[in-house]
Kinemage of the C-alpha trace (Angstrom):
@kinemage 1
@onewidth
@group {chain A} dominant
@subgroup {mainchain}
@vectorlist {calphas} color= white
{ca met a 1} P -43.447 -2.531 40.099
{ca lys a 2} L -45.102 -1.293 43.283
{ca ala a 3} L -43.065 1.248 45.246
{ca leu a 4} L -43.122 3.243 48.486
{ca ile a 5} L -41.489 6.631 48.998
{ca ile a 6} L -40.024 7.000 52.493
{ca asp a 7} L -38.724 10.459 53.378
{ca asp a 8} L -39.350 12.817 56.303
{ca glu a 9} L -39.559 15.842 53.967
{ca arg a 10} L -42.976 16.266 52.331
{ca leu a 11} L -41.629 18.372 49.472
{ca ala a 12} L -38.956 15.768 48.729
{ca arg a 13} L -41.626 13.060 48.537
{ca lys a 14} L -43.705 15.225 46.205
{ca glu a 15} L -40.728 16.000 43.961
{ca leu a 16} L -39.819 12.334 43.623
{ca ala a 17} L -43.414 11.290 42.963
{ca thr a 18} L -43.594 13.889 40.173
{ca leu a 19} L -40.366 12.640 38.597
{ca leu a 20} L -41.664 9.068 38.720
{ca glu a 21} L -44.868 9.883 36.816
{ca lys a 22} L -43.075 9.372 33.481
{ca his a 23} L -41.971 5.858 34.459
{ca asp a 24} L -44.873 3.566 33.610
{ca asn a 25} L -43.244 0.547 35.258
{ca ile a 26} L -43.322 2.221 38.696
{ca glu a 27} L -46.577 2.469 40.664
{ca ile a 28} L -46.399 4.550 43.847
{ca ile a 29} L -48.651 2.768 46.368
{ca gly a 30} L -47.855 4.882 49.421
{ca glu a 31} L -45.644 7.358 51.238
{ca ala a 32} L -44.188 7.422 54.742
{ca ala a 33} L -42.491 10.191 56.705
{ca asn a 34} L -40.530 7.972 59.109
{ca ala a 35} L -39.433 4.400 59.739
{ca glu a 36} L -42.376 3.562 61.995
{ca glu a 37} L -44.915 4.568 59.337
{ca ala a 38} L -42.859 2.816 56.673
{ca glu a 39} L -42.671 -0.484 58.552
{ca ala a 40} L -46.465 -0.578 58.899
{ca leu a 41} L -46.954 0.279 55.203
{ca ile a 42} L -44.448 -2.335 54.079
{ca ala a 43} L -46.225 -5.018 56.121
{ca glu a 44} L -49.612 -3.982 54.701
{ca lys a 45} L -48.810 -3.319 51.044
{ca lys a 46} L -45.733 -5.549 50.475
{ca pro a 47} L -43.989 -3.299 47.912
{ca asp a 48} L -41.391 -4.495 45.437
{ca leu a 49} L -39.293 -1.337 45.744
{ca leu a 50} L -38.449 1.327 48.339
{ca phe a 51} L -37.228 4.838 47.562
{ca leu a 52} L -35.649 5.302 50.972
{ca asp a 53} L -34.173 8.328 52.716
{ca ile a 54} L -31.405 7.509 55.208
{ca asn a 55} L -31.334 10.351 57.739
{ca met a 56} L -34.791 10.551 59.329
{ca pro a 57} L -36.055 11.350 62.845
{ca gly a 58} L -36.069 8.224 64.978
{ca gln a 59} L -34.772 5.175 63.124
{ca asn a 60} L -32.704 5.821 60.019
{ca gly a 61} L -33.098 3.980 56.725
{ca phe a 62} L -30.581 1.257 57.563
{ca glu a 63} L -32.254 0.585 60.913
{ca leu a 64} L -35.618 0.306 59.164
{ca leu a 65} L -34.254 -2.369 56.822
{ca gln a 66} L -32.925 -4.276 59.807
{ca gln a 67} L -36.507 -4.714 61.078
{ca leu a 68} L -37.735 -6.380 57.885
{ca asp a 69} L -37.897 -10.153 57.448
{ca gln a 70} L -38.032 -9.686 53.691
{ca ala a 71} L -36.226 -6.820 52.024
{ca pro a 72} L -37.673 -5.261 48.850
{ca his a 73} L -35.377 -3.692 46.284
{ca val a 74} L -33.992 -0.409 47.614
{ca ile a 75} L -32.924 2.827 45.968
{ca phe a 76} L -31.542 5.207 48.587
{ca val a 77} L -32.408 8.891 48.135
{ca thr a 78} L -30.532 11.267 50.449
{ca ala a 79} L -28.977 14.699 50.759
{ca tyr a 80} L -25.763 13.254 52.205
{ca asp a 81} L -23.045 11.245 50.484
{ca glu a 82} L -21.451 9.918 53.701
{ca his a 83} L -23.525 6.708 53.610
{ca ala a 84} L -22.789 5.750 50.009
{ca leu a 85} L -20.228 3.071 50.856
{ca glu a 86} L -22.541 1.390 53.357
{ca ala a 87} L -25.444 1.586 50.902
{ca phe a 88} L -23.532 -0.329 48.260
{ca arg a 89} L -22.197 -2.793 50.825
{ca val a 90} L -25.808 -3.865 51.439
{ca asn a 91} L -26.299 -4.232 47.673
{ca ala a 92} L -28.771 -1.399 47.241
{ca leu a 93} L -29.765 -0.954 43.610
{ca asp a 94} L -28.556 2.639 43.613
{ca tyr a 95} L -27.841 5.741 45.710
{ca leu a 96} L -29.316 9.051 44.532
{ca met a 97} L -28.347 12.466 45.811
{ca lys a 98} L -30.857 15.270 46.372
{ca pro a 99} L -31.882 17.244 44.425
{ca ile a 100} L -32.572 14.275 42.191
{ca asp a 101} L -31.198 14.346 38.682
{ca pro a 102} L -33.865 12.842 36.357
{ca val a 103} L -31.136 11.145 34.306
{ca arg a 104} L -29.678 9.459 37.406
{ca leu a 105} L -33.177 8.426 38.476
{ca glu a 106} L -33.733 6.773 35.109
{ca glu a 107} L -30.395 4.975 35.394
{ca ala a 108} L -31.400 3.652 38.809
{ca ile a 109} L -34.786 2.450 37.566
{ca asn a 110} L -33.114 0.701 34.641
{ca lys a 111} L -31.295 -1.490 37.174
{ca leu a 112} L -34.602 -2.973 38.319
{ca pro a 113} L -35.514 -6.493 37.167
{ca ser a 114} L -37.801 -6.550 34.159
{ca ala a 115} L -40.601 -8.332 36.034
{ca thr a 116} L -42.126 -7.746 39.416
{ca lys a 117} L -42.082 -10.347 42.113
{ca gly a 118} L -45.682 -11.299 41.457
{ca asp a 119} L -48.833 -11.019 43.476
{ca pro a 120} L -47.876 -9.729 46.956
{ca ser a 121} L -50.599 -11.855 48.537
{ca his a 122} L -48.527 -14.944 47.730
{ca arg a 123} L -45.272 -13.724 49.278
{ca glu a 124} L -45.680 -15.037 52.823
{ca val a 125} L -43.075 -17.745 52.189
{ca leu a 126} L -39.657 -16.454 51.201
{ca arg a 127} L -38.456 -17.731 47.851
{ca glu a 128} L -34.932 -18.412 46.630
{ca ser a 129} L -34.889 -15.187 44.639
{ca asp a 130} L -36.009 -13.080 47.592
{ca gln a 131} L -33.519 -11.006 49.537
{ca ile a 132} L -33.077 -10.723 53.277
{ca phe a 133} L -31.421 -7.810 55.057
{ca leu a 134} L -28.809 -8.738 57.662
{ca lys a 135} L -27.002 -6.517 60.158
{ca asp a 136} L -24.247 -7.656 62.491
{ca gly a 137} L -22.642 -4.804 64.404
{ca glu a 138} L -21.661 -2.124 61.916
{ca lys a 139} L -21.848 -4.436 58.884
{ca cys a 140} L -24.943 -4.800 56.686
{ca trp a 141} L -25.842 -7.044 53.772
{ca phe a 142} L -28.657 -7.694 51.321
{ca val a 143} L -28.468 -11.426 50.598
{ca ala a 144} L -30.430 -13.480 48.081
{ca leu a 145} L -31.658 -16.613 49.847
{ca lys a 146} L -30.288 -18.816 47.068
{ca asn a 147} L -26.780 -17.781 48.192
{ca val a 148} L -27.324 -18.859 51.813
{ca arg a 149} L -25.856 -22.346 52.321
{ca tyr a 150} L -27.250 -22.913 55.784
{ca phe a 151} L -28.530 -21.325 58.985
{ca glu a 152} L -27.070 -22.356 62.333
{ca ser a 153} L -28.725 -21.773 65.701
{ca glu a 154} L -26.610 -20.263 68.476
{ca gly a 155} L -28.846 -19.724 71.497
{ca asn a 156} L -31.314 -16.937 70.698
{ca tyr a 157} L -29.340 -16.057 67.561
{ca val a 158} L -28.882 -17.531 64.101
{ca arg a 159} L -25.608 -17.545 62.199
{ca val a 160} L -26.172 -17.090 58.449
{ca arg a 161} L -23.605 -18.721 56.172
{ca phe a 162} L -23.139 -17.218 52.702
{ca glu a 163} L -20.006 -16.619 50.638
{ca asp a 164} L -17.247 -16.188 53.238
{ca gln a 165} L -19.546 -14.329 55.612
{ca lys a 166} L -21.207 -15.605 58.774
{ca pro a 167} L -23.125 -12.784 60.481
{ca leu a 168} L -24.959 -13.505 63.710
{ca val a 169} L -28.492 -12.114 63.835
{ca leu a 170} L -31.135 -12.050 66.549
{ca arg a 171} L -33.626 -14.558 65.212
{ca ser a 172} L -35.223 -17.842 66.306
{ca leu a 173} L -34.407 -20.793 64.046
{ca asn a 174} L -37.963 -22.092 64.524
{ca lys a 175} L -39.488 -18.769 63.432
{ca leu a 176} L -37.108 -18.577 60.492
{ca glu a 177} L -38.081 -22.080 59.389
{ca glu a 178} L -41.728 -20.977 59.155
{ca lys a 179} L -40.756 -18.312 56.591
{ca leu a 180} L -38.602 -20.519 54.340
{ca asp a 181} L -39.651 -22.668 51.393
{ca pro a 182} L -39.603 -26.265 52.757
{ca leu a 183} L -38.764 -27.637 49.296
{ca val a 184} L -35.511 -25.676 49.320
{ca phe a 185} L -34.562 -25.239 52.987
{ca phe a 186} L -34.486 -28.404 55.090
{ca arg a 187} L -34.329 -28.682 58.891
{ca ala a 188} L -31.418 -31.100 59.147
{ca asn a 189} L -31.303 -31.209 62.930
{ca arg a 190} L -32.090 -29.143 65.999
{ca lys a 191} L -29.438 -26.545 65.148
{ca his a 192} L -29.266 -26.401 61.338
{ca ile a 193} L -31.395 -25.536 58.307
{ca ile a 194} L -29.618 -26.324 55.036
{ca asn a 195} L -30.196 -25.115 51.489
{ca leu a 196} L -30.756 -28.276 49.429
{ca arg a 197} L -29.346 -26.548 46.344
{ca trp a 198} L -25.939 -26.520 48.032
{ca val a 199} L -25.851 -30.250 48.784
{ca asp a 200} L -22.959 -31.962 46.989
{ca lys a 201} L -22.549 -35.397 48.607
{ca ile a 202} L -24.383 -37.510 51.182
{ca glu a 203} L -22.802 -40.203 53.319
{ca pro a 204} L -24.187 -42.625 55.947
{ca trp a 205} L -23.487 -41.488 59.498
{ca phe a 206} L -23.786 -42.752 63.036
{ca ser a 207} L -27.062 -44.121 64.424
{ca gly a 208} L -28.864 -44.011 61.098
{ca gly a 209} L -28.143 -40.374 60.408
{ca leu a 210} L -26.509 -38.816 57.347
{ca met a 211} L -23.575 -36.513 56.762
{ca val a 212} L -24.118 -33.861 54.081
{ca lys a 213} L -21.183 -32.286 52.296
{ca leu a 214} L -21.868 -28.893 50.776
{ca lys a 215} L -20.555 -27.231 47.606
{ca his a 216} L -18.338 -24.915 49.612
{ca gln a 217} L -14.954 -25.385 51.198
{ca asp a 218} L -13.824 -24.119 54.580
{ca lys a 219} L -10.560 -22.238 55.135
{ca asn a 220} L -8.692 -25.572 55.209
{ca gly a 221} L -9.988 -26.575 51.783
{ca glu a 222} L -12.378 -29.152 53.203
{ca pro a 223} L -16.067 -29.244 52.217
{ca glu a 224} L -18.457 -27.847 54.799
{ca thr a 225} L -20.510 -30.573 56.472
{ca val a 226} L -23.855 -30.683 58.268
{ca glu a 227} L -25.268 -33.729 60.017
{ca val a 228} L -28.826 -34.845 59.264
{ca ser a 229} L -30.291 -36.439 62.367
{ca arg a 230} L -31.670 -39.983 62.326
{ca arg a 231} L -35.182 -38.595 62.806
{ca gln a 232} L -34.849 -36.366 59.727
{ca ala a 233} L -32.876 -38.766 57.532
{ca ala a 234} L -35.887 -40.594 56.034
{ca arg a 235} L -37.612 -37.331 55.094
{ca phe a 236} L -34.354 -36.001 53.674
{ca lys a 237} L -34.003 -39.056 51.431
{ca asp a 238} L -37.587 -38.657 50.232
{ca leu a 239} L -37.018 -35.009 49.354
{ca leu a 240} L -33.933 -35.828 47.299
{ca ser a 241} L -35.432 -39.008 45.872
{ca leu a 242} L -32.608 -41.185 47.063
């Protein structure tokens, strides 16, 4: 698994790299001293894992993650325990305190999936198993795309629907569509992209359109619904082999 170490302290980066030498499944492909350097390295090398400090000059670790379209696995490494709750709220793999205990490091690495995500050169399109990092106000999440039921455009923002959450993030629905697997995420209409895996029922609708009922109920116990426009209905039927 290819990893980056991101920490503003050179000695801390060196210490961690030394501790990781015994772990054959981890390949350190670069180091960064701040979020700006890290963002460029992540775009270039497309790592599977980040060992990420939180308190750094300029942007902190959480703010760095907010800039990424696709979030690798993250193990936070920090001298402060005040961010632990937020780290786990975004589903980080683990949270290590400095100085790093080799036993705790091994425990964190054991939480990694057994296989890497594959050849980074083929990761331009986000897959169902990939995670995205979302931040809305003070709340943050790592979300696997397979758990997102649909995306809804609201002006220059997109509302992301997963579980009982609906954060609003600054993103264009058109740009988002370019990053998603078209065999899984379908542009139902001008305002919605739906996850086909969440489709439960399909009913005829006005003017040749369709009404899709999803495998999730709203607060009133009714299934969530998204309209498929008349223009998209024929393609939708083809995709689902109706």
